[in-house]
BAFI-3210 file (N, C-alpha, C; in Angstrom, 3 decimals, decimal comma, padded with zeros to 6 digits):
// residues 65
n [1|2|3|4|5|6|7|8|9|10|11|12|13|14|15|16|17|18|19|20|21|22|23|24|25|26|27|28|29|30|31|32|33|34|35|36|37|38|39|40|41|42|43|44|45|46|47|48|49|50|51|52|53|54|55|56|57|58|59|60|61|62|63|64|65]
n.u [042,473|045,680|047,868|045,955|046,054|048,057|051,298|052,814|055,048|054,415|052,070|053,126|054,830|052,906|051,454|053,487|054,908|056,588|057,287|056,876|054,986|052,734|052,334|051,784|049,391|047,747|047,783|046,424|043,940|043,115|043,768|042,523|042,963|044,143|045,204|047,557|048,510|051,133|051,585|050,824|048,294|046,778|043,897|043,831|041,633|040,509|042,502|042,513|039,906|040,199|042,039|040,464|038,483|040,038|040,744|038,208|037,497|039,392|038,535|036,288|034,440|035,428|033,783|032,480|031,286]
n.v [093,571|092,292|092,077|091,555|092,315|091,329|091,080|090,313|088,680|087,705|086,250|084,324|082,978|081,998|080,246|078,633|078,859|080,373|083,938|084,634|082,753|083,544|086,091|085,341|083,845|085,879|087,640|086,163|086,362|084,545|084,573|086,457|089,952|093,324|096,654|098,906|101,783|101,021|098,572|095,181|093,829|091,605|090,249|088,474|086,789|086,375|084,889|082,549|081,662|081,224|079,110|077,093|076,847|075,814|073,369|072,180|072,066|070,262|067,944|067,141|064,675|063,335|063,688|060,864|060,496]
n.w [116,592|116,358|113,504|111,492|108,898|106,259|104,698|101,479|101,983|104,560|104,043|102,331|104,121|105,901|104,253|103,500|101,081|098,237|097,877|095,246|094,375|095,838|094,728|092,070|092,360|093,298|091,118|089,230|090,253|092,074|094,756|097,347|097,655|098,356|097,546|098,958|098,115|096,049|097,100|097,879|099,962|102,322|103,851|106,849|107,538|105,024|103,770|105,317|104,731|101,995|102,016|103,225|101,246|099,183|100,272|100,465|097,765|096,857|098,028|096,758|095,018|091,867|088,693|087,327|084,974]
ca.u [043,271|046,961|048,223|044,816|046,460|049,318|052,082|053,108|055,992|053,715|051,182|054,006|055,255|051,719|051,109|054,711|055,228|057,441|056,638|056,502|053,741|051,669|052,090|051,165|048,001|047,043|047,658|045,376|042,665|042,763|044,004|041,927|043,930|043,868|046,446|047,777|049,463|051,611|051,878|049,732|047,951|045,823|043,239|044,063|040,415|040,334|043,467|041,999|038,742|040,721|042,612|039,344|037,862|040,939|040,605|036,901|037,547|040,221|037,873|035,118|034,636|035,456|032,652|032,849|030,490]
ca.v [092,347|092,524|091,272|091,184|092,633|090,647|091,410|089,170|087,810|087,051|085,239|083,260|082,203|081,319|079,152|077,867|078,946|081,531|085,217|084,589|081,984|084,413|087,127|084,700|083,543|087,154|088,170|085,367|086,619|083,386|084,892|087,775|090,949|094,727|097,427|100,140|102,363|099,999|097,353|094,232|093,449|090,509|090,094|087,130|085,993|085,993|083,826|081,323|081,232|080,700|077,787|076,164|076,615|074,932|072,042|071,661|071,757|069,084|066,761|066,843|063,523|063,647|063,188|059,628|060,466]
ca.w [116,505|115,678|112,339|110,653|107,536|106,002|103,511|100,614|102,695|105,664|103,451|101,850|105,290|106,419|103,336|103,256|099,653|097,954|097,581|093,829|094,274|096,352|093,710|090,906|092,710|093,378|089,756|088,567|090,904|092,891|096,163|097,587|098,113|098,046|097,463|099,703|097,172|095,111|097,839|098,091|101,329|102,406|105,151|107,388|107,446|103,619|103,470|105,945|103,950|100,727|102,313|103,423|099,936|098,441|100,879|100,078|096,331|096,701|098,572|095,945|094,128|090,442|087,920|086,633|083,762]
c.u [044,583|047,156|047,028|045,109|047,865|049,988|052,257|054,008|055,313|052,757|052,009|054,452|054,088|051,373|052,293|054,996|056,126|056,604|056,108|055,181|052,562|051,318|051,401|049,690|047,162|046,801|046,579|043,994|042,220|042,874|043,477|042,933|043,381|045,206|046,393|048,890|049,851|051,820|050,639|049,545|046,843|045,193|043,410|042,821|040,155|041,281|042,988|040,790|039,185|041,297|041,493|038,644|038,715|040,828|039,293|036,882|038,357|039,555|036,617|035,375|034,594|034,247|033,089|032,174|031,234]
c.v [092,646|091,583|090,783|091,422|092,084|091,153|090,146|088,175|087,044|085,974|084,054|082,370|081,399|080,096|078,231|077,712|080,168|082,795|085,223|083,839|082,824|085,464|086,547|084,392|084,821|087,718|087,439|085,628|085,478|083,677|086,303|088,747|092,352|095,446|098,633|100,826|101,285|098,646|096,493|093,977|092,411|090,507|088,648|086,247|085,534|084,850|082,512|080,781|080,625|079,300|076,758|075,853|075,671|073,506|071,396|071,251|070,494|067,815|066,371|065,626|063,956|063,027|061,992|059,538|060,678]
c.w [115,770|114,497|111,532|109,184|107,334|104,725|102,658|101,350|103,834|105,158|102,955|103,010|105,857|105,575|103,039|101,758|099,454|097,747|096,153|093,635|094,750|095,308|092,470|091,181|092,770|091,979|088,964|089,154|091,796|094,387|096,424|098,190|097,877|098,041|098,386|098,925|096,173|095,791|098,032|099,578|101,275|103,789|105,599|107,241|106,009|103,240|104,074|105,170|102,619|100,930|102,484|102,109|099,099|098,960|100,454|098,611|096,079|097,181|097,796|095,070|092,664|089,752|087,100|085,271|082,561]
res [m|p|d|d|i|l|t|v|r|e|v|a|a|l|l|k|v|s|d|k|t|v|r|r|l|e|a|r|g|e|l|p|s|f|r|v|g|a|q|l|r|f|r|r|v|d|i|y|a|w|v|e|a|q|r|s|a|g|s|q|p|e|d|a|g]
***
């Protein structure tokens, strides 16, 4: 499958955020990534799964307790 591995810029475009936001999320360990030498790379399936997890977390009812 073409484009299964994404760069920071490609992830930023996919999520419609800045490169800096992608790097910050990755540095916090929130966005799954790996390195090829000094460069960050992301698996497309991991990014889609992360987006779905964010959507699910946002739809959880808050504890009224």
